[in-house]
C-alpha positions, 0 to 999 in steps of 0.5 A, a space after each residue: 455850078 448853079 445856072 438858075 435853071 428851073 424845070 416845072 411840070 408842064 414844060 416841054 423839052 426836045 430829044 432830037 426832033 421829038 418833043 416831050 412834056 414834063 409830067 413830074 420833076 424830082 431833084 436827083 440828089 443834093 451836093 454834100 447835103 446842101 439843099 440849095 445845090 442839087 446834082 440834077 433832076 429826074 424828069 418823067 416825060 410823055 411824048 407830046 402830040 404833033 401840033 401841040 408845040 410847034 418849035 424848031 429843035 435847038 442843036 443836033 437832032 441826030 448823030 451826024 451833027 449837020 444842023 447849022 447850030 450843032 457845033 458851038 463855034 464860040 466859047 467865052 469863059 464865064 468862071 467868076 465873071 458876072 458878064 463876058 462879051 456875050 452878056 450876063 453869065 449868071 455865074 455868081 461866086 459866093 466866095 468872090 462876093 464875100 471877099 474871100 477869093 479874088 476875081 480871076 487873075 486873067 482880068 477878062 474872060 478868055 475865049 475860044 473862037 475862030 477869031 483867035 488871039 491878037 495875032 489871029 493864030 490861036 485861041 489863047 485859052 487856059 493859059 496857052 499863051 505862056 506855053 512853049 512847044 518842044 
C-alpha cells in the first residue's frame, strides 16, 4: 500500500539513538513493472554529527522496548477507509474510487485497543465477534 512517503537526499532518520543523513535515494524495485508503485527504497546514509540534529528518537531505541512509545497500544484499521477515529488515513483505494469494489462491509474501521469492544472484554478485530470458542 502506498503511504505517500517521500524520502529525499538531506533528510534525517534515526536508528536507535543515532541519527543519519540520507546521501542518496534509489527505488529498490517496482511492483509488477508499474513505475508508480515501488517495493521500497535503498538509502545510502552517513552518521550525522552530534548537535547537527537535536531530536528525540521515536519508538524503541534498543531491544528492551522500555521506551514509553515502544509498543503501539492502539491500532485502528484503515483498509479502504479515508478516515478512522484517529483522523485521515491516506489509504486511497483506486478500485473503490472507480466503483468496482465496495467499501469494507464492516461499515467502520475495527480497532485493537485497551478499550476493547462494547462489552469491554475483547478487541473484536478481524471478525472475532462471530467466532465461537470450542
